[in-house]
Residue frames as qw, qx, qy, qz and C-alpha x, y, z in Angstrom:
[[0.004, 0.639, -0.769, 0.021, -25.76, 4.46, 3.04],
 [0.582, -0.109, 0.780, -0.203, -27.27, 1.08, 4.10],
 [0.770, 0.526, 0.196, -0.303, -28.87, 0.74, 0.71],
 [0.622, 0.709, -0.333, -0.008, -25.50, 0.73, -1.05],
 [0.315, -0.661, 0.667, -0.139, -23.23, -0.79, 1.62],
 [0.870, 0.180, -0.452, -0.082, -21.60, -4.10, 0.90],
 [0.809, -0.562, 0.152, 0.084, -19.98, -6.42, 3.53],
 [0.147, -0.743, 0.611, 0.231, -16.16, -6.57, 3.58],
 [0.927, 0.354, -0.099, -0.079, -14.64, -8.94, 1.03],
 [0.348, -0.681, 0.627, 0.146, -11.40, -10.84, 1.58],
 [0.924, 0.368, 0.083, -0.069, -10.13, -12.67, -1.41],
 [0.701, -0.278, 0.407, 0.515, -6.83, -14.09, -2.59],
 [0.053, 0.586, -0.347, -0.731, -5.17, -12.10, -5.30],
 [0.073, -0.036, 0.882, 0.464, -5.85, -14.91, -7.81],
 [0.085, 0.546, 0.833, -0.006, -9.62, -14.49, -7.33],
 [0.008, -0.445, -0.128, 0.886, -9.94, -10.78, -7.88],
 [0.159, 0.007, -0.626, -0.763, -11.34, -11.22, -11.36],
 [0.184, -0.429, -0.882, -0.072, -14.44, -12.86, -9.84],
 [0.053, -0.520, -0.430, 0.736, -15.46, -9.49, -8.27],
 [0.120, 0.171, -0.351, -0.913, -16.23, -7.92, -11.63],
 [0.224, 0.623, 0.180, 0.727, -18.56, -6.13, -12.47],
 [0.461, -0.796, -0.347, 0.186, -18.70, -4.94, -8.84],
 [0.331, 0.629, -0.136, 0.691, -17.17, -1.56, -8.11],
 [0.593, -0.574, -0.418, 0.379, -15.88, -0.52, -4.64],
 [0.044, 0.944, 0.001, 0.328, -15.48, 3.02, -3.31],
 [0.333, -0.766, 0.532, -0.138, -12.82, 1.90, -0.75],
 [0.918, 0.213, -0.326, 0.075, -10.21, -0.74, -1.45],
 [0.472, -0.752, 0.456, -0.059, -7.76, -1.89, 1.28],
 [0.872, 0.359, -0.320, 0.089, -4.70, -3.83, 0.06],
 [0.520, -0.689, 0.505, -0.029, -2.20, -5.49, 2.38],
 [0.748, 0.489, -0.427, -0.140, 0.08, -7.17, -0.19],
 [0.907, -0.350, 0.221, 0.077, 1.79, -10.44, 0.85],
 [0.354, 0.830, -0.431, -0.019, 5.20, -9.26, -0.43],
 [0.792, -0.352, 0.484, 0.119, 7.62, -12.12, -0.76],
 [0.226, -0.382, 0.707, 0.551, 9.95, -13.73, -3.29],
 [0.233, 0.307, 0.857, 0.341, 6.84, -15.01, -5.21],
 [0.060, 0.846, 0.510, 0.143, 4.78, -11.81, -4.91],
 [0.448, -0.125, -0.022, 0.885, 6.52, -8.55, -5.66],
 [0.138, 0.589, 0.174, -0.777, 5.63, -4.96, -6.26],
 [0.155, 0.227, -0.657, -0.702, 5.71, -5.75, -10.00],
 [0.104, -0.280, -0.948, -0.109, 3.10, -8.42, -9.46],
 [0.007, 0.589, 0.570, -0.573, 0.96, -6.06, -7.37],
 [0.136, 0.493, -0.112, -0.852, 0.94, -3.31, -9.99],
 [0.139, 0.024, -0.801, -0.581, -0.42, -5.68, -12.56],
 [0.121, 0.468, 0.802, -0.351, -3.64, -5.95, -10.55],
 [0.041, 0.445, 0.521, 0.727, -6.43, -4.45, -12.58],
 [0.122, -0.396, -0.604, 0.681, -7.53, -2.17, -9.80],
 [0.209, 0.160, -0.138, -0.955, -9.24, 0.37, -12.03],
 [0.445, -0.153, -0.737, -0.485, -11.69, -2.35, -13.10],
 [0.465, -0.407, -0.752, 0.231, -12.64, -2.95, -9.39],
 [0.225, -0.357, -0.368, 0.828, -12.68, 0.62, -8.14],
 [0.171, 0.841, 0.513, -0.004, -15.56, 3.06, -8.49],
 [0.346, 0.262, 0.082, 0.897, -15.05, 6.64, -9.64],
 [0.090, 0.744, -0.560, 0.354, -14.35, 8.32, -7.25],
 [0.917, -0.289, -0.273, 0.028, -12.70, 5.87, -4.86],
 [0.214, -0.823, 0.501, -0.163, -9.92, 5.58, -2.27],
 [0.882, 0.140, -0.430, 0.130, -7.19, 2.98, -1.98],
 [0.516, -0.753, 0.384, -0.135, -5.45, 2.11, 1.33],
 [0.837, 0.386, -0.362, 0.142, -2.14, 0.39, 0.44],
 [0.729, -0.645, 0.206, 0.099, -0.04, -1.07, 3.25],
 [0.588, 0.700, -0.356, 0.196, 3.68, -0.66, 2.57],
 [0.809, -0.147, -0.412, 0.392, 5.16, -2.16, 5.78],
 [0.504, -0.645, -0.172, 0.548, 7.48, -0.19, 7.98],
 [0.299, 0.951, -0.039, -0.071, 8.59, 1.96, 4.97],
 [0.469, -0.578, 0.572, 0.345, 12.12, 0.54, 5.23],
 [0.502, 0.047, 0.724, 0.471, 13.78, -0.16, 1.95],
 [0.006, -0.016, -0.463, -0.886, 11.84, 0.77, -1.17],
 [0.036, 0.486, 0.859, -0.154, 8.33, 0.14, 0.20],
 [0.111, 0.724, 0.297, -0.613, 7.17, 3.76, 0.24],
 [0.100, 0.495, -0.456, -0.733, 8.53, 4.64, -3.13],
 [0.032, -0.034, -0.930, -0.364, 7.25, 1.48, -4.80],
 [0.099, 0.559, 0.758, -0.321, 3.90, 1.98, -3.16],
 [0.158, 0.679, 0.038, -0.716, 3.70, 5.49, -4.66],
 [0.092, 0.313, -0.710, -0.624, 4.66, 4.12, -8.09],
 [0.030, 0.283, 0.954, 0.094, 1.93, 1.47, -7.91],
 [0.151, 0.671, 0.504, -0.523, -0.73, 4.02, -6.90],
 [0.158, 0.602, -0.260, -0.738, 0.31, 6.24, -9.81],
 [0.027, 0.106, -0.876, -0.470, 0.11, 3.35, -12.27],
 [0.040, 0.465, 0.879, -0.097, -3.39, 2.67, -11.13],
 [0.015, 0.612, 0.393, 0.686, -4.35, 6.30, -11.72],
 [0.494, -0.800, -0.334, 0.067, -4.34, 7.42, -8.07],
 [0.200, 0.708, -0.309, 0.603, -2.63, 10.34, -6.48],
 [0.522, -0.234, -0.653, 0.496, -1.11, 9.79, -2.94],
 [0.227, -0.747, -0.139, -0.609, -3.16, 11.99, -0.70],
 [0.560, -0.707, 0.285, -0.325, -1.93, 10.74, 2.65],
 [0.570, 0.294, -0.721, 0.263, 0.80, 8.72, 4.29],
 [0.694, -0.586, 0.024, -0.418, -0.50, 7.17, 7.52],
 [0.334, 0.350, -0.806, 0.341, 1.78, 5.65, 10.19],
 [0.808, -0.440, -0.232, -0.317, 0.23, 3.09, 12.54],
 [0.067, 0.503, -0.742, 0.439, 2.18, 2.80, 15.79],
 [0.760, -0.259, -0.563, -0.194, 1.36, -0.58, 17.30],
 [0.088, -0.404, 0.643, -0.645, 1.07, -0.80, 21.07],
 [0.674, -0.385, -0.587, -0.230, -0.51, -2.88, 23.65],
 [0.543, -0.790, 0.053, -0.279, -0.83, -2.88, 27.50],
 [0.914, -0.308, 0.075, 0.254, 2.10, -5.25, 28.07],
 [0.434, -0.474, 0.382, 0.664, 4.80, -3.87, 25.78],
 [0.516, 0.701, -0.176, -0.460, 5.48, -2.84, 22.17],
 [0.254, -0.390, 0.846, 0.262, 7.24, -6.05, 21.49],
 [0.745, 0.397, 0.492, -0.213, 6.17, -7.94, 18.41],
 [0.686, 0.328, 0.441, 0.476, 6.77, -8.33, 14.66],
 [0.310, 0.771, 0.178, 0.527, 8.39, -5.27, 13.10],
 [0.501, -0.838, -0.112, 0.187, 9.77, -4.06, 16.42],
 [0.491, 0.691, -0.205, 0.490, 12.58, -1.54, 16.21],
 [0.414, 0.094, -0.548, 0.721, 15.00, -0.25, 18.81],
 [0.151, -0.031, 0.417, -0.896, 13.31, 1.08, 21.93],
 [0.192, 0.318, 0.915, -0.160, 10.39, -1.31, 21.30],
 [0.394, 0.491, 0.033, -0.776, 8.66, 0.93, 18.79],
 [0.365, 0.190, 0.863, 0.293, 6.68, -1.03, 16.26],
 [0.363, 0.593, 0.126, -0.708, 4.91, 0.62, 13.36],
 [0.481, 0.289, 0.723, 0.403, 3.56, 0.09, 9.84],
 [0.091, 0.412, -0.104, -0.901, 2.75, 2.56, 7.11],
 [0.451, 0.493, 0.725, 0.166, 0.06, 2.78, 4.54],
 [0.082, -0.105, 0.305, 0.943, -0.48, 5.09, 1.62],
 [0.372, 0.591, 0.613, -0.369, -3.88, 6.54, 0.87],
 [0.174, -0.012, 0.557, 0.812, -4.60, 7.22, -2.80],
 [0.348, 0.615, 0.555, -0.439, -7.56, 9.13, -4.12]]
């Protein structure tokens, strides 16, 4: 494993092309969804050119409210991945569950889709 392991890489979306010809077996994407970066923008990412075969993609979709889950599934399919898991991360700490994304009763969570 050590022979093939690469350190984590954090790059802005605009610099993804600089990674080629590297291929990654695990890709984690936490998209900065906003008015200037949409699901449509994300699906145009040339992920198949960056991902090894086989590989897994972890795609954060926020709390799942709105169209996040469905759009995330669509993006995975466009890239040629099948959703194989939907993981829910419940955020907690010792003091409280208060923080960004908090819902009633102080429950805070985010979801990610795993494609393989």
